[in-house]
C-alpha positions in Angstrom: -93.9 11.8 87.3 -96.6 14.6 87.5 -99.3 13.4 89.6 -100.9 16.8 90.4 -103.5 18.3 88.0 -104.8 21.6 89.1 -106.5 24.3 86.9 -105.8 28.0 87.2 -108.2 30.3 88.6 -110.4 32.0 86.4 -108.9 35.2 86.9 -106.3 34.1 84.7 -108.6 34.0 82.0 -107.5 35.4 78.5 -110.5 36.2 76.2 -110.1 36.1 72.3 -110.9 39.8 71.9 -111.4 40.5 68.3 -111.8 38.6 64.8 -109.2 39.7 62.3 -110.7 37.8 59.4 -112.5 35.0 58.2 -113.0 32.7 55.2 -115.8 30.5 54.4 -115.5 27.1 54.1 -117.8 23.7 53.4 -120.6 24.0 56.0 -119.2 26.7 57.9 -116.2 29.3 58.2 -112.7 29.7 59.7 -112.1 32.8 61.8 -108.7 34.3 62.5 -108.4 36.1 65.9 -106.0 37.3 68.2 -104.2 34.2 69.7 -106.5 31.9 68.1 -108.1 30.1 64.9 -111.5 29.3 65.4 -113.6 26.9 63.1 -117.3 26.6 63.2 -118.8 23.8 60.9 -122.3 22.8 60.7 -122.5 18.8 60.6 -126.2 19.2 59.9 -129.2 21.7 60.5 -129.2 21.0 64.3 -125.4 20.0 65.2 -122.3 22.4 65.0 -118.9 21.6 65.7 -116.7 24.6 67.3 -112.8 24.0 67.6 -110.5 26.7 68.7 -106.7 26.2 68.1 -103.8 28.3 69.2 -103.1 30.8 66.0 -99.3 29.7 66.4 -98.0 26.7 68.3 -96.2 27.2 71.4 -93.7 25.0 73.0 -95.8 23.5 76.0 -99.0 23.3 74.1 -100.7 19.9 74.3 -103.4 18.5 72.4 -105.5 15.5 73.1 -105.8 13.0 70.3 -109.3 11.9 68.5 -111.4 10.7 71.3 -113.3 8.6 68.8 -116.4 9.6 70.7 -117.8 11.0 67.7 -119.0 8.6 65.1 -121.2 10.8 63.1 -119.6 12.8 59.9 -122.5 14.7 59.1 -125.1 15.3 56.5 -124.1 15.1 52.7 -124.5 18.4 50.4 -125.6 20.7 53.6 -126.3 24.1 52.6 -125.1 26.7 55.0 -125.4 30.7 54.5 -122.6 32.5 55.7 -123.3 36.4 55.7 -121.2 39.3 56.7 -123.4 41.7 58.6 -120.7 44.3 59.3 -120.0 44.0 63.0 -120.8 40.3 62.9 -121.0 37.1 60.9 -123.9 34.9 60.7 -123.9 31.2 60.0 -127.2 30.0 59.3 -129.2 26.4 58.7 -132.7 25.7 58.2 -132.8 25.3 62.6 -129.9 27.1 63.8 -128.1 30.1 63.6 -124.5 31.1 64.9 -123.6 34.5 65.3 -119.9 35.5 65.7 -119.6 39.2 66.9 -116.2 40.6 65.7 -115.2 42.8 68.6 -115.1 41.8 71.2 -115.4 38.4 70.0 -118.8 36.6 71.1 -120.4 33.5 69.9 -124.3 33.6 69.9 -126.4 30.5 69.1 -130.1 30.8 68.0 -132.9 28.3 67.1 -136.5 30.7 67.2 -134.9 32.1 70.5 -131.7 33.2 71.8 -130.6 30.1 73.6 -126.7 30.4 74.3 -124.4 33.3 74.4 -120.6 33.5 75.5 -117.1 34.1 75.0 -114.0 31.8 74.5 -110.3 32.2 75.6 -107.3 30.6 77.2 -106.9 29.7 80.6 -103.5 28.8 81.6 -102.5 25.8 79.4 -105.8 25.1 78.5 -109.0 26.5 77.0 -112.1 28.1 78.2 -115.7 28.8 77.3 -117.8 31.1 79.3 -121.6 31.2 78.6 -124.2 33.3 80.1 -126.6 31.6 82.7 -130.4 32.5 82.2 -132.3 33.5 85.1 -134.8 30.6 84.8 -132.2 28.1 83.2 -131.5 24.6 84.4 -128.7 22.2 83.6 -129.0 18.5 83.6 -126.9 15.5 82.2 -123.2 15.6 83.1 -123.0 11.7 83.2 -122.5 10.1 86.5 -122.4 12.4 89.1 -123.8 12.7 92.9 -126.4 14.9 94.1 -129.8 16.1 92.7 -131.2 16.4 89.1 -130.6 20.1 88.4 -126.7 20.8 88.7 -126.9 24.6 88.7 -124.8 25.9 91.3 -122.2 23.1 91.0 -118.5 22.9 90.2 -118.1 19.3 88.3 -114.8 18.0 87.6 -114.3 15.1 84.8 -111.9 12.8 86.1 -112.7 9.1 86.2 -111.8 8.0 89.9 -112.0 4.8 92.1 -113.7 6.2 95.0 -115.2 4.5 97.8 -117.4 5.4 100.0 -118.5 8.3 98.0 -121.1 10.9 99.5 -123.4 13.6 98.1 -120.3 16.1 98.0 -117.9 13.6 96.1 -117.2 15.1 92.9 -115.1 12.7 90.6 -116.6 9.2 90.3 -116.0 6.4 88.1 -117.4 7.7 84.6 -117.1 11.2 83.0 -119.5 12.3 80.3 -118.7 15.9 79.5 -121.9 16.9 78.1 -125.0 18.8 79.6 -128.4 20.0 78.5 -129.7 23.4 79.5 -133.2 24.0 79.6 -135.1 27.2 80.0 -138.5 28.9 78.6 -136.4 29.7 75.7 -136.2 25.9 74.9 -133.2 23.5 75.5 -129.7 23.0 73.9 -126.8 20.8 74.6 -122.9 21.0 74.7 -120.6 18.3 74.5 -116.9 19.1 75.1 -115.2 16.4 73.4 -111.8 16.5 75.6 -110.8 13.2 77.3 -108.5 14.4 79.7 -109.5 16.5 82.9 -112.3 19.0 82.2 -114.1 21.2 84.6 -117.6 22.9 84.3 -118.4 25.6 86.9 -122.2 25.9 86.6 -122.7 29.0 88.2 -120.6 28.3 91.8 -118.0 30.8 91.0 -119.7 33.1 89.3 -123.7 32.7 89.5 -124.4 34.1 86.0 -121.7 32.3 84.1 -121.3 28.7 83.1 -117.6 28.1 82.5 -116.2 25.0 80.8 -112.5 24.3 80.9 -109.8 22.0 79.8 -106.1 21.0 80.2 -105.5 20.8 76.7 -104.6 23.9 74.5 -107.8 23.3 72.4 -111.7 23.9 72.8 -113.4 21.3 70.8 -117.2 21.0 71.6 -120.3 20.3 69.8 -123.5 22.3 70.1 -127.0 20.7 69.9 -129.9 23.0 68.8 -132.8 21.2 70.5 -135.0 22.9 71.1 -136.6 20.0 73.3 -134.8 18.2 75.9 -135.7 15.1 73.9 -134.2 16.4 70.8 -130.9 17.2 72.3 -130.5 13.5 73.5 -131.4 12.4 70.2 -128.8 14.7 68.6 -126.1 14.0 71.1 -126.6 10.4 70.5 -126.6 10.9 66.8 -123.2 12.2 67.2 -121.8 9.9 69.8 -123.6 6.7 68.8 -126.5 4.6 70.8 -126.7 1.4 72.8 -127.2 -2.0 71.0 -130.1 -3.8 71.8 -129.2 -6.2 74.7 -129.8 -9.9 75.1 -133.4 -10.2 76.8 -131.8 -12.0 79.8 -129.6 -9.1 80.8 -132.9 -7.3 81.7 -133.8 -9.8 84.1 -132.5 -10.0 87.4 -128.7 -10.2 88.4 -127.4 -11.7 91.8 -123.9 -10.8 92.6 -121.6 -10.5 95.4 -117.6 -9.9 96.0 -117.3 -12.9 96.0 -119.3 -16.1 95.6 -116.6 -18.8 96.1 -115.9 -21.6 96.1 -117.7 -23.1 92.9 -120.0 -24.9 95.5 -121.3 -21.6 96.9 -122.2 -20.4 93.6 -124.4 -23.5 92.9 -125.8 -23.2 96.3 -126.8 -19.3 95.5 -128.4 -20.5 92.3 -130.1 -23.3 94.1 -131.8 -21.2 96.5 -132.7 -18.8 94.2 -134.8 -21.4 92.4 -135.9 -23.0 95.8 -137.5 -19.7 97.0 -139.0 -19.1 93.3 -136.9 -15.9 93.1 -136.7 -15.2 89.3 -133.1 -14.7 88.2 -131.1 -14.8 84.8 -127.4 -13.9 85.8 -125.0 -14.7 88.6 -122.0 -12.7 88.8 -118.5 -13.9 89.4 -116.3 -11.5 91.2 -112.5 -11.6 91.5 -112.3 -14.7 93.8 -112.9 -17.0 90.8 -109.4 -16.3 89.6 -106.3 -17.9 90.4 -104.6 -15.4 92.7 -106.6 -12.5 91.0 -105.0 -13.2 87.8 -107.2 -12.0 84.8 -108.4 -14.7 82.4 -107.8 -17.5 84.9 -109.9 -19.9 87.2 -108.5 -21.0 90.5 -107.6 -24.6 90.2 -108.5 -25.1 94.0 -111.9 -22.8 94.4 -113.2 -23.4 90.5 -111.7 -26.6 89.4 -114.2 -27.1 86.6 -115.9 -23.8 85.5 -117.2 -25.5 82.3 -119.4 -27.9 84.5 -120.3 -24.9 86.6 -121.5 -23.0 83.6 -123.4 -25.9 82.2 -125.1 -26.6 85.3 -126.2 -22.9 85.6 -127.4 -22.8 82.1 -129.5 -25.7 82.6 -131.1 -24.1 85.6 -131.6 -20.8 83.5 -128.8 -18.7 84.9 -126.0 -17.2 82.7 -122.7 -16.7 84.4 -121.0 -12.9 84.2 -117.3 -12.9 85.1 -115.3 -9.7 86.0 -112.6 -8.9 84.1 -110.0 -6.3 85.6 -107.4 -4.7 83.1 -104.4 -5.3 85.8 -102.1 -8.1 84.5 -99.9 -9.7 87.2 -96.3 -9.7 86.5 -95.5 -13.4 86.6 -93.1 -15.1 84.4 -95.3 -18.4 84.3 -98.5 -16.6 83.6 -99.5 -16.8 79.9 -101.4 -13.6 79.5 -98.3 -11.7 81.0 -95.8 -13.4 78.7 -98.0 -12.6 75.6 -98.7 -9.1 76.9 -94.8 -8.7 77.2 -94.2 -10.2 73.9 -96.5 -7.9 72.1 -95.6 -5.1 73.8 -99.1 -4.4 74.7 -98.6 -2.4 78.0 -98.7 1.2 78.9 -95.1 2.6 78.8 -92.7 5.0 80.7 -90.8 7.5 78.9 -88.2 5.0 78.6 -90.1 2.4 76.9 -90.5 0.1 80.1 -94.1 -0.9 81.1 -95.4 1.1 83.8 -96.0 -1.0 87.1 -98.7 -0.2 89.5 -100.4 -2.3 92.3 -103.9 -3.6 92.3 -105.5 -7.1 93.4 -102.8 -9.3 92.3 -100.1 -7.3 93.4 -97.9 -5.6 91.0 -99.3 -5.5 87.4 -99.0 -3.8 84.1 -102.2 -2.4 82.5 -102.7 -2.8 78.7 -102.6 -0.1 76.3 -106.1 -0.2 75.1 -105.0 2.8 72.7 -103.2 0.5 70.4 -105.4 -2.0 68.0 -103.0 -4.5 68.4 -103.5 -4.7 71.9 -107.3 -4.5 71.8 -107.1 -7.5 69.7 -104.8 -9.4 71.7 -107.0 -8.5 74.8 -109.9 -9.9 73.2 -108.4 -13.2 72.2 -107.6 -13.8 75.8 -111.1 -14.0 76.6 -111.2 -17.5 75.0 -110.6 -19.3 78.6 -113.8 -17.5 79.8 -115.9 -18.2 76.8 -114.6 -21.9 76.4 -115.8 -22.6 79.9 -119.4 -21.0 79.4 -119.3 -17.4 80.4 -122.0 -15.5 79.0 -121.2 -11.8 80.2 -118.0 -9.6 80.9 -118.0 -7.2 83.7 -115.2 -4.8 83.3 -114.1 -3.4 86.7 -111.0 -1.1 87.9 -110.9 0.4 84.3 -110.8 4.3 85.5 -107.9 2.8 85.4 -107.5 2.4 89.1 -104.3 1.7 91.0 -103.8 1.2 94.9 -100.0 2.6 95.1 -100.2 6.1 93.3 -101.2 9.5 94.8 -104.5 9.7 92.8 -105.2 6.1 92.3 -104.6 5.9 88.6 -101.6 5.6 86.2 -98.9 8.4 86.2 -100.0 11.3 84.3 -97.0 11.1 82.3 -97.3 7.3 81.3 -97.7 6.6 77.5 -100.2 5.3 75.2 -100.3 4.6 71.6 -97.8 3.4 69.0 -94.2 4.4 69.0 -93.5 7.9 67.7 -97.3 8.5 68.3 -97.3 8.4 72.0 -99.8 10.7 74.0 -99.5 11.3 77.6 -102.0 9.5 80.0 -103.4 12.8 81.4 -104.7 13.8 77.9 -106.6 10.6 77.4 -107.3 9.3 81.2 -111.3 9.2 80.6 -111.2 7.2 77.5 -109.3 4.2 78.9 -112.5 2.2 79.8 -114.2 2.8 76.3 -111.3 1.1 74.6 -111.2 -1.6 76.8 -115.0 -2.3 76.6 -114.5 -2.1 73.0 -111.9 -5.0 73.2 -114.6 -6.9 75.4 -117.1 -6.4 72.5 -114.4 -7.6 70.0 -114.1 -10.7 72.1 -117.9 -11.6 71.8 -117.5 -11.2 68.1 -114.7 -13.2 67.9 -115.8 -16.1 70.2 -119.5 -15.8 70.2 -120.5 -14.4 66.5 -124.1 -13.9 66.0 -124.9 -13.3 69.9 -125.5 -10.0 71.4 -122.6 -8.9 73.6 -123.3 -8.3 77.2 -120.7 -6.1 78.7 -120.9 -4.1 82.0 -118.5 -1.4 82.6 -117.7 0.6 85.9 -116.2 3.6 84.0 -116.5 5.3 80.9 -116.5 8.4 78.6 -118.9 9.7 75.9 -119.6 6.8 73.6 -119.5 4.0 76.3 -123.1 3.5 75.5 -122.0 1.9 72.0 -120.1 -1.2 73.9 -121.5 -1.3 77.5 -124.0 -0.7 80.2 -122.8 0.7 83.6 -124.0 0.9 87.0 -123.1 3.7 89.7 -119.9 2.0 91.2 -119.3 1.2 94.8 -122.4 2.7 96.3 -123.1 2.3 100.1 -125.7 0.5 102.3 -127.3 3.8 103.1 -130.8 5.3 102.3 -129.5 8.5 101.2 -127.5 6.3 98.3 -130.9 4.6 97.6 -132.5 8.0 97.4 -129.4 9.3 95.2 -129.3 6.3 92.9 -132.6 8.0 91.2 -131.1 11.2 90.1 -127.8 9.6 89.3 -129.3 7.1 87.0 -131.7 9.8 85.6 -128.8 12.1 84.6 -126.9 9.0 83.1 -130.1 8.4 80.9 -129.9 12.0 79.9 -126.4 11.6 78.9 -127.0 9.0 76.4 -126.6 6.1 78.5 -129.9 4.4 79.1 -128.7 1.1 80.4 -127.7 1.8 83.8 -128.4 0.8 87.4 -127.2 1.0 91.0 -126.0 -1.9 93.3 -129.4 -3.0 94.8 -129.2 -3.1 98.7 -125.9 -0.9 98.5 -122.3 -2.3 98.1 -120.6 -1.2 101.0 -121.4 -1.6 104.8 -124.2 -3.9 106.1 -127.5 -3.4 104.6 -130.9 -4.3 106.2 -134.1 -6.0 105.3 -136.3 -3.0 104.7 -133.4 -1.1 102.9 -132.9 -4.1 100.4 -136.6 -4.5 100.1 -137.1 -0.7 99.1 -134.2 -0.8 97.0 -135.4 -3.8 95.2 -138.7 -2.2 94.5 -136.9 0.9 92.8 -134.6 -1.7 91.1 -137.5 -3.2 89.2 -137.5 0.1 87.2 -133.8 0.4 86.6 -132.5 -1.5 83.3 -129.7 -2.8 84.9 -131.2 -4.7 88.0 -128.4 -6.1 90.2 -128.1 -7.1 93.8 -124.4 -6.7 94.7 -122.6 -6.4 98.1 -118.9 -6.4 99.2 -117.0 -8.9 101.2 -117.2 -8.8 104.9 -120.8 -7.3 104.7 -123.7 -9.0 105.8 -125.5 -11.1 103.3 -128.3 -9.5 101.2 -129.8 -11.8 98.8 -133.5 -12.0 98.6 -133.6 -15.5 100.0 -131.6 -14.7 103.3 -134.2 -12.0 104.2 -136.8 -13.0 106.8 -140.6 -12.8 106.3 -142.3 -10.7 105.0 -139.3 -9.0 103.4 -138.4 -12.3 101.2 -142.1 -12.5 99.9 -142.2 -8.7 99.1 -138.8 -8.9 97.3 -140.1 -12.1 95.4 -143.2 -10.4 94.2 -141.3 -7.3 93.2 -139.0 -9.1 91.0 -141.8 -11.3 89.6 -143.3 -7.9 88.7 -140.0 -6.9 87.0 -140.5 -10.2 84.9 -144.1 -9.4 84.1 -143.1 -5.7 82.7 -140.3 -7.4 80.1 -142.6 -6.9 77.2 -142.7 -3.2 77.8 -139.4 -2.9 79.3 -137.9 -4.6 76.3 -140.0 -2.2 74.0 -138.5 0.6 76.0 -134.9 -0.6 75.3 -135.5 -1.0 71.5 -136.7 2.4 71.2 -133.5 3.6 73.4 -131.5 1.9 70.5 -133.3 3.8 68.0 -133.4 7.3 69.5 -130.8 7.2 72.6 -133.6 8.5 74.9 -133.7 6.9 78.2 -136.0 4.3 79.9 -136.0 6.2 83.6 -137.0 9.7 82.4 -137.2 12.8 84.7 -140.6 14.3 84.5 -139.0 17.4 83.0 -138.3 15.4 80.0 -142.2 15.0 79.4 -143.5 18.0 81.1 -140.9 20.8 80.2 -143.3 23.7 80.8 -144.4 22.7 84.2 -142.1 24.7 86.8 -142.8 22.2 89.6 -140.9 19.3 87.9 -137.4 21.1 86.6 -135.8 20.0 89.7 -138.0 17.0 90.7 -135.7 14.1 91.5 -137.2 11.4 93.5 -140.0 10.3 91.1 -139.8 9.6 87.5 -141.6 8.0 84.1 -141.0 4.5 83.2 -141.0 4.9 79.5 -143.6 7.7 78.9 -146.7 6.1 80.3 -145.7 4.7 84.0 -145.0 7.1 87.0 -142.8 5.5 89.6 -142.2 7.3 93.3 -139.9 5.2 94.9 -140.1 4.9 99.0 -136.5 6.2 100.2 -136.9 6.9 103.7 -137.1 3.9 106.3 -140.3 3.4 108.2 -142.3 5.4 105.9 -145.6 3.9 104.6 -146.7 6.8 102.6 -145.0 9.7 100.4 -145.6 12.6 98.6 -146.2 12.5 94.8 -146.8 15.3 92.4 -149.0 14.3 89.4 -148.5 16.6 86.6 -151.2 17.6 84.1 -153.4 15.0 83.0 -155.3 12.0 84.3 -153.5 9.5 86.3 -154.5 6.0 87.9 -153.2 4.6 91.0 -152.4 1.3 89.4 -152.4 -0.7 92.5 -154.8 1.1 94.5 -157.5 2.0 92.1 -158.0 5.7 92.5 -158.1 8.2 89.7 -156.5 11.4 90.2 -156.9 14.8 87.8 -153.4 16.4 87.6 -151.7 18.7 88.4 -152.1 17.9 91.9 -150.1 16.8 94.9 -151.0 13.7 97.0 -150.3 11.6 99.7 -150.0 8.1 98.1 -150.1 5.0 100.3 -146.8 3.0 100.3 -146.7 0.1 103.0 -144.0 -2.0 102.9 -145.4 -4.4 100.0 -146.0 -1.3 97.6 -144.3 1.1 95.6 -146.6 3.8 94.3 -147.0 3.4 90.7 -149.4 5.6 88.4 -150.3 5.1 84.7 -150.9 8.1 82.8 -154.3 8.5 80.7 -154.2 6.7 77.5 -151.6 4.0 78.7 -151.7 0.4 77.1 -149.0 -1.7 79.4 -148.6 -5.5 78.1 -147.6 -7.7 81.0 -145.9 -11.2 80.6 -146.7 -14.4 82.8 -144.7 -15.1 86.1 -141.5 -16.8 85.2 -138.3 -18.2 86.8 -136.1 -16.9 83.9 -136.5 -15.3 80.7 -135.6 -18.7 78.6 -138.4 -20.7 80.7 -141.2 -19.9 78.4 -142.2 -18.6 74.9 -143.1 -14.7 74.9 -146.6 -14.1 75.8 -148.8 -11.3 76.9 -150.7 -12.6 80.0 -152.6 -9.0 80.8 -152.8 -6.5 78.2 -153.6 -3.4 80.6 -155.6 -0.4 79.4 -156.2 2.7 81.1 -158.3 5.0 78.8 -158.8 7.9 81.2 -160.0 11.1 79.7 -158.4 10.2 76.2 -160.3 9.2 73.4 -157.3 7.0 71.7 -154.0 5.4 72.9 -151.4 3.2 71.2 -148.5 1.3 72.0 -146.1 -0.5 69.8 -144.6 -3.5 71.3 -141.4 -5.0 69.6 -140.2 -8.2 69.9 -137.7 -10.7 68.4 -135.5 -13.7 69.4 -134.1 -11.7 72.1 -130.7 -13.4 71.7 -129.1 -13.0 68.3 -128.0 -10.4 66.0 -130.7 -11.2 63.4 -133.0 -8.5 64.2 -130.4 -6.5 62.5 -131.3 -8.0 59.3 -135.1 -7.3 59.9 -136.2 -10.5 61.9 -138.3 -9.0 64.4 -141.9 -7.7 64.4 -144.0 -5.1 65.9 -147.5 -5.5 67.6 -149.5 -2.5 67.3 -152.0 -2.4 70.1 -154.4 0.7 70.2 -157.9 1.6 71.4 -160.6 4.5 70.8 -163.2 5.7 72.9 -166.3 7.9 72.7 -167.3 7.4 76.3 -170.1 5.0 75.5 -168.1 2.5 73.3 -164.5 1.1 73.4 -162.5 -0.5 70.6 -159.4 -2.2 71.1 -157.3 -3.5 68.1 -154.1 -5.4 67.6 -152.2 -5.5 64.3 -148.8 -7.2 63.5 -146.2 -6.1 61.2 -142.9 -7.7 60.4 -141.4 -10.8 59.2 -140.7 -12.4 62.8 -143.2 -15.2 63.0 -142.9 -16.6 66.4 -146.4 -16.4 67.9 -147.2 -13.7 70.7 -150.3 -15.0 72.5 -152.7 -12.4 74.2 -154.6 -13.9 77.2 -156.5 -11.4 79.0 -157.4 -7.8 78.6 -157.9 -5.4 81.5 -159.4 -2.0 81.1 -159.1 0.0 84.3 -161.2 2.7 86.0 -164.3 1.6 84.7 -167.5 2.8 86.6 -170.1 0.1 85.7 -170.1 -3.5 83.9 -170.3 -3.3 80.0 -173.7 -3.6 77.9 -171.8 -6.1 75.6 -168.6 -7.4 74.9 -167.4 -9.1 71.2 -164.3 -10.3 70.1 -163.8 -10.4 66.3 -167.5 -9.9 66.0 -168.3 -12.6 68.2 -170.2 -12.0 71.4 -168.5 -12.7 74.8 -170.4 -13.8 77.6 -170.0 -12.9 81.1 -168.2 -15.1 83.6 -169.0 -16.1 87.0 -165.5 -15.4 88.6 -162.3 -13.5 87.8 -160.6 -17.0 87.0 -163.1 -17.8 84.2 -161.4 -15.1 81.9 -158.1 -16.8 82.4 -159.5 -20.1 80.7 -161.9 -18.9 78.3 -163.7 -16.2 76.2 -165.7 -14.6 79.0 -165.8 -11.1 80.6 -165.7 -10.3 84.5 -166.4 -6.9 86.1 -164.5 -6.2 89.2 -166.6 -3.9 91.1 -164.1 -3.4 94.0 -161.4 -2.2 91.6 -163.4 -0.8 88.7 -161.6 -3.2 86.3 -163.0 -5.1 83.3 -161.4 -8.1 82.4 -162.0 -9.9 79.1 -160.6 -13.5 77.9 -159.2 -12.5 74.7 -157.1 -15.9 74.2 -155.5 -14.9 71.0 -153.0 -17.7 70.3 -150.6 -15.4 68.3 -150.6 -17.4 65.1 -150.9 -15.1 62.1 -154.6 -15.2 60.7 -156.2 -17.1 63.6 -157.8 -16.3 67.2 -158.9 -18.4 70.0 -162.7 -18.4 70.7 -164.4 -19.8 73.8 -167.7 -21.8 73.4 -170.6 -21.7 75.8 -168.9 -24.1 78.1 -165.5 -22.2 77.9 -163.5 -24.7 75.7 -160.9 -23.0 73.6 -161.2 -23.3 69.9 -159.9 -21.7 66.7 -161.6 -19.7 64.2 -160.4 -17.2 61.5 -159.3 -14.0 62.8 -160.7 -10.6 61.4 -157.6 -9.8 59.1 -154.2 -11.2 59.1 -152.5 -11.5 62.4 -155.0 -9.3 64.2 -157.9 -9.2 66.5 -160.4 -6.7 67.4 -162.5 -5.9 70.5 -165.8 -4.0 70.9 -167.0 -3.0 74.3 -170.2 -1.4 74.7 -170.0 0.8 77.8 -173.2 2.0 78.5 
């Protein structure tokens, strides 16, 4: 069996030198050249599909099957102009031109500027594209990769690999997304190389002025995205490959995990200690020791004798149980899933038709052939034992796929997938395995939990994985270096169309320590997947085992995560619509600021909140760069005019957070879990800064079912207008979802003096004597020390009504100004 896979040296590159002829086709043209046939087709005005195949098939040519990463078929009735200009042919849409020079053959892409130029050809048994790198060009995305944000100067290989521990120099990790975004003064563009076997991107390492991307299949199959903004490229890429579905609200809470909580009583003890210590948490994860001898789709009769009772108890306490599901099926003649898998011919096969055998946790196993539809259906059916017990989430692990006993820790490269007479070698589809498994996991939810939103985590994946699962950065280590590296890793995953991601809080491998867990928890507050996870044999790192003050600081950090949920959930809703990330590198919002092009250790949370995590032991301050605009130190109260470099205070209990001018930030009350109370906005925080207007559209629905897909949702539109002397704040609801969303208190930051007057819905609001007065009645209070104006709004969230406070602060009801809205006027001076 072939287990080695080396790409030839670039010196073996054979360029396609000359175009022989071309023929116009719908949406583009087909070009005949020496050694190749090239098809260029516009899917719409911004996305072009480029495909190069051998002009004549030869023995040994291998071509991967359709990856199914692409779900977008293109626009209807698209008009593309194809013009022969003598030495070149131009294909043009409204937003993008592709120019094919005839001899020597070259392909150039233009929007308003020349954005990409290069040649194509063959490299050994594969294909290659070589693009010229601009002097000021930066390269982002590339999926899950170690190192810094900008990948220029690196060689990046795409081959899903189970590796631990990994270092900053480690290349192949668990997930491969062969997509990148290039950014320069000319604008941004993107390229997705749709080849699910091994591919290599050499981003100027071998030749500093050349980006090459090479495949092992005898085809070059890529998609070009016109941009011109970075955010446009992400929208275009996810238009092509799909976007994440809106997750259940509970999945955005805190997750507690370990390899492994066992026996059943230990799981109950972890849940009890979380509640006793008032640490908010929504999910507890069960690693492989819940199984009977590591057999997938079983519970250990000795250690988990009553999983249904366990899940019922957890549910009553406000926890969801998430169980790990590995693909390896133990070879055991008394084991139902194995027998049913063999009867249905559901396992990956050798050339002689026998199932491939590898070794993982249960010992010798067969791996399901998820490339067969029948196998995905069978696998989804096997989840019955988990869902019958009350499991709420599925965690796909070891799905690179991993193997312990093969030279490169995966299936043999000549193992076969697919139906008889349609088989394909594993090496051609290796990176797709996890996508197909995640698809089967989603099918299981549709089968056993119809109407509920699936929650699937996947360690491995390929382009399109965002349609099925969230992900984390694999088996990281309890090192400060990994805390820092988690930031650019998650930022690049977000730029790669996977916004729902995170890293194991505290580190998975090796012993962590209280300071590291605390600083990682503070970062995790702003990561979409917020899970503390550690390995067997390492020191415990749950927040409740930490000594003071670390326990209290972690508790407050996690509480702040729950306060942020209205904002967080809205950001996830936006991501489900546009594909754009929740954790945003600064270059996404400030592309013209050269200072941020390689900035990797601070980020925007949404487009209004700047987060600057502490990633060094003992640090009590850190450098922060604030780009153009006015910024508020959210916890300290100081206002800064950017662009500016500052040293931000960061004592152990604080992570530097800054609000951009114009921010509206809704915060929920403290809660132990997302199901504990109805949606409420306890504080509506506003920082006008130097802007005259600001707005935020808060999205909400039931947070659990798929009814939002039929329109059962609502938007609360909050906005303000300020002219320096008067500030007006308004809220208006749209959408049929009718569950109330009360608003209690408005906080207006960076105000120099108390207001002259305040009114809500035309009714004057009296000043209160203490900050507490605004929490129970319609009063205002000015916090001189913080420069913060607090106003008791006490809107009850019911359409057409608002709460009002009488002279004694007793809350009553009166007609609101308009259906389901309230307005506030503040005379500042």
